[in-house]
Every structure is written in C-alpha cells, then in structure tokens.
N, C-alpha and C positions, 0 to 999 in steps of 0.2 A: 639747318636747325631752326633759324628764325622763321622760315616759311612754315615749318611744322608747328611751331608754337603759335603762330598767328592763326593757323587753321583750327587748333583746339580752342583758342580763345573765342573765335567766331562760333564754333559749334556749341560751346558753353552758353553763349549769349542766346542762341536760337532755342536751346533746350530750357533755359531758365525763363524765357519769356515766350512760351509757345504760341499764345494767341497772336501777338504781334508778328512773331517769326513766320507762322504759316500764312497769315493774311497778306504779307508783303512778298512772299516768294512767288515768282512768276512761273516756276517749274513744278508747282503743286496745285492740284484742284482740291477743294474742300467742300464737304457736305455735312449737314447736321440732321439727325433723327432724334425726336424727343418723345416724352411721355408725360401726361398730366392727368391726375385725378381731379375732376372738376367739381367735386363735392355737391352732389345732388342737383345736377342740371335738369330740372323738371320744367315743363311748360305749366300753364295754369288750368289746363283742361282735365276734368276727371276722367280717368281711364276706366273702361268697363271691365277690364280683365286683371288689373293689378291694384294693389292698395296704395294709391298715391294721394289719399285724401289730405294728408298733411300739407302737400304742396298744391293747394287750391285756395281760392279766396276765402272759402268757408272753413279751411283747416286751421290747425293750431298755429301754423307758421304764417297764416294770413298772406299766403303767396299770391302776388298780383302782377299785373302787366308791368308796372313801373319797376318792381323788384327784379322781375325776369329780364327786362331790357337792360337794367343796370348791370346785372350779372353777365349778360352777353357782352356788353361793352368792356367790362373789366377783363374777362377771359380772352377776348379777341386781342386786346391790347397786350396782355402778357405773352400770348403765343407769338405775336408779331415781333416780339423783342428777343425771343430765344435764339441764340446763335447769331445775333445781329452783327457781331464782330466779323463774321464770315460772309453773310449775305442778308439782305434786308427782306422783311416781309414774312419771316417765319421759317421754320425748318422745312426741308424737302418733304418730310413725312412726320406725322405725330400719331401716337397711340393715345386714346382717351378712355377714361373709365367714369362710371357714375353718370351716364347719360340716359335719359328716359326712353328716347326713341330716335329715329332717324331725323324727324322734323327739327328737334332741338339742335342737332349737329348741323343741319342745313342752315338754320338760323344763325348759328355761330360763325360758320365760314362766310356768310354773307353780311357779317357785321364789320363795319369799319374799325380799324384799318386792314383787317384780314381779308376783306372783300376784294382788294386789289391783287391778291396772290393767287386767285383762281384755284382754290382747293377743291378736289373731288372728295367724295365720301363713300366709305364702305361700312355697312352696318347690317347686323342681323339681330332680330329680337331674340333674347335669351329667356330661359325659363325662370330666372331669378324672381323670387316672390315679391320683392319690393319693386320690381320692374326696372331695375337699373342694368344697363348693358355696357359693353365695351364697344369702341368704334375706332376707325382708322381714317385719317384725312391725309391727303397728299397733294402736292403741287402738280397739276396736270401738265404743266409745261416742262416738268423735269422727270417725273416718274410715269411710266406706262404700266398700269395694273393689268396683269394677264390672267390672274386667277385669285379666288378668295373662297373661304369656307369656314363655317363654325365647327369647332370640335367640342362635342358635348361632354360634360362631366357627369359620370354615372358611378355610383358606389353601390355594388351589389348588396352590401350589408345594410344600407339605408336607401332603398329605392325611391323613397319619397323626398329625399333631400334635393333641393334645387339651388343652383348657383350660376354664376356667369360662365358662358362658353369661353374657350380660347379662340380668338379670331386669327386665322392664318391668311396672310395676303402675300402674293408673289408679284414682282414687277421688274421691269427693266429700267435701269438708270445709267445713262452714259455707257451703254454696251455691257454693263454688269447686271446679272440677275441677282436680285436680293429677295430674301424671305423675311417677313415680319410676323411675329407672334405676339398678340396683345392679350395680356392676362389681367384678371382681378380675382385673386384667390380668396377662399372663404375667410371671413373675418374672425377676430378674437372675441366677439361679443359674449360668448359663453365661457370665456377664460382662455388664456394663452395655452396652458397645458391641456385643458379639456378639449380644445378644438384643434390641436396640433395635427391629429390624424387626418383631418380634412385637407389641410394645406399640404401634408405629405402626399396625399393621394393626388392632389392637383399638380404637385411637382412631378410625380411619377407620370401622369398623363402628358405633361409638358415635355418631359424628357423623351417619352415614347414617340410623341409627335415630331420632335426635332430629329430623333434618330431615323424615323421613317423618311424624312426629307433627305438626310445625309446618305442613307442607304441607296436611294434612287439617284441622288445627285452628289457623288463624292466631292468633298470640298465645298459644299453649298455654303453660301454666305447668309447666315441667319442672325437676325437681331431679335432677341426675346426681351420684351419690355412689360412693365405692368406694376400695379400695386399688389405686391405679393403677401401683404399683411404679416410678413416675417422680415427679420433683419438678415443681412448676408451671412451671419454666423450661425443661423438656426439650422436644424437638421433637415428641414425641407429643401434648403439650398445645397448644403454640404453633402448630405447622404442620399437624398432622393433625386434632386436635379443633377447631382454629382458634378458640380462645377469645379474647375481649376481656379486657384487664386494666384498662381505664379505664371506670368505671361510666357516665360521662357519654356515652360513645361507643356504648353498647349499644343496638342496634335490636331490633325485635320478633323478627327471625330470627337474632339472634346468641346466643352463649353467653358468660356472664360468669364468670370464675374469680377469686373474692375471695381464694383461697388464695395467689395470686401475691404479694400485698402482705404477707400473714402470713409467708410464707417469706422474702421480702426483709428483713423486720424481725426475722428470727431464730427464728421459730416452727418446731417440728417435731413429728412424731407417732411417730417411731421413731429410735433411735440405733444407729450402726454405726461402729466404730473411732473413737470419741470425736467423731463429728460427727452432726448431726441432719439427717434427711430429712423431707420432708412428702409422703409417698406417699398418705396418706389425705386425700381432698379432697371438697369440696362445691361443685358448679358449678350455676349457675341459668340458665335461658333468659331471653331478653329480655322475655318476657311477665310475668316476675316482678319486673322493675325498675319502680320507682315511676312513672317518666315514661311507661311503656307500660301501666300496670296499673290496673284497678279491683279492688276486693276486697283479698285479701292480696298483699303485695309483699315483696321481699327487704329485710332490715334489716342483718343482720351474720352472720358466720361465725366460729367459734372452735375452738381445740383445747381439749378438756376435760383440762386438765393440773392435777391435784390432787396434793398431797404424798403421799397414801397410795398413789398409782399409780406411784410412783418407788422404785427400789431405794435403800435407806438406807445400805448399807455394802458393803464388798468391792470386787472388781475392777469391778463394773458399777454402782457407786454413781452415782445420778443418771439411770441408764437406766430405761426402763419396767420395772416389777416384773413379770417374766414367770413362766410356769409352769415352764419348763425353761431353763437357761442353761449352755452348755458340757456338755450331757448330764446335768447335775445338777438334780434336782427342787428348785425354789425355793418352790413353793406360792403363786405370785403370781397375777396377773390375765391379762396379755397382753403381748406384745412390742410392741404398738402402743397409742397413746393414742386415745380416741374423738375424733371431730370432730362439730360440729353447726352448723346454720343456724337463724337466727331469722327468722320471717316475722311481719309485723304488718298489721293492718287498722284503718284509721281509721274511727271511728264519727261519723256526722253527726247 
C-alpha cells in the first residue's frame, strides 16, 4: 500500500510540474511546434504588384532599414526562446503569418541568434491584396520536408475576394510523418458579424483539406496552426472546422482544439479594447492523440507570454509590445503573442 501511495505522489508531482517533469525524464523525447503572427514583416522596397507603400521610407510609417533590422532582431530573439525549456534555438517548426515575401523570411532565419539553428523556409506568394503571406520554417537538422503546396481560398459568391492561402507542408521527423497547415483567415476589419461568413468559409476549406489528408492517410498526424481571427468558441471553429474540445472524445478522424480550454481559463494572444482574444491557435488531428497514436503524440499547448513581450507603460500597458500603436512607432515585437504545441514520444 505504501508503494502504491508513493507511486501516486510521484505521478502527481510530474503532472503538476509538466515542464520540469518532461525535460528531466530520460524515457521521453520532446519536440515543440509553434506559430507567430509577425505583424507586418515588410522589407523597405516598393513592390510593383502589391500596395506596400506604407512600409517604405516614403510611406506613412517611414519604414527604413534601421527599423527593419530592429524588427528582425526582436523576432529572431523571440522565436529562439519558444520552448527553450525543452531545446535551445527555437522550435522544430514554426508557422508564420504577415510576411511580405520569401526574402523577409530568409532574412529572419539568418538573423542572430536564430541563424545558428539552420532553419529552412517554405513560402508561396499568395493573392492577398496587402501582399502579406503565410510561411513555414523548420530546423533542417530535425525535419525533412517531403512536400508542400498552397491551398487557394475561393468563394464563388465573391470571385474577386483575395486572402491568404493555406500552406500545407508534410515532413518526416524522427520516423514520424507530420502534416502542418498554416492559416491566416480573413480579418474582422469590416466588423465581426459582417465578416464571419468569410472565416466560416476558410474553416470549411481547412476542414476539407485536413479530411483529404486523413482519407488518404488514416490516422495522419496533422497540426493546424494560424491566426484565425476568431476565438476558439466562435462558429468558424465549433461548427465549420468541427473541432472537439474534450480530448477523451477525439477519434482518429477528429480535430482537437486545446485552445478552447486555454481561452476559457482566460488566456489570450492579442488585446483589443482592454479585452483579450485568442485568435492564434494550435489544433491537432486525432492521429496525434495518445489513445490513437504510436510515436509522437500531443502533450500540451501554450501561449508564449513573457514579460518582455508586453508593453510596460502608457495607454497600452499590458498589451503585446508591438511595432506600431496608434500610428506611433513603438519599436516592439508584434501585436500578437506566439503560441506553441508540445509533442512527446515515449521510449521503451
């Protein structure tokens, strides 16, 4: 009986302090996958095909080389720290949004201290009218990318509407095949309710794309990530992406959204009018749930909320420390906080 009690005490300690528990266990491998909205990572060069005048030296933001390099330094520093309790140098893979082109992503991964991690880049130009895209970076020493493609958003009722593609990437990590879907759904700029149908359509497309992968590869391990411009409780997630919110109910063909509980408990990744939203989300397929999985499986998801990422004073104290606020250059990081997911593999 004493041995049984001791076992449950040890188990409680591990579950109560999961970061320390995982990192110290020799019979477990750990890997992190993250997502970060970089808030208008533009270069300083005028594009001939998109309206990026604001982010040029002559534009309203007076965007110049010094500001660009400062932003790269800041973002590289943040990414290198995500999941550092498990491994140094940044996550195994990261989805990114609000990047102007491949060149800015290449500049980012070659900026210290991120340059030591040898990140590869996957990027496609999207039809977004502002010229902002999604991208995917990965540590080439850990993940072998085997395929990638953009999935275009098209709405028959509004054929002229343009937004970001869904970027689908597949790769092999430690003998596990993983699928990544990087999203940046249509914004709420026209109003939350007025624009909800656009995000619902994006969610439908995302679900169809995930289903197509799972139909060909039953039990596929998929991580859906992105700035969804909706909270976990919105219809786009609950009714159109059709996520499960109870891990014990997730089957192999389901999608599980752990961000629902984080949001319910008060977590957020961006602030607006003194309230927090959790638009930045990490969602996993049933193939990554432990009850359905061999190899790596889902362990936890978190918002990377560190004091240095928050505004310390002024009107926006406590908000994410962003590059611009109210048209004023702040010299911060982003108006969003990063999010990340932890996967583990038990060794036998």
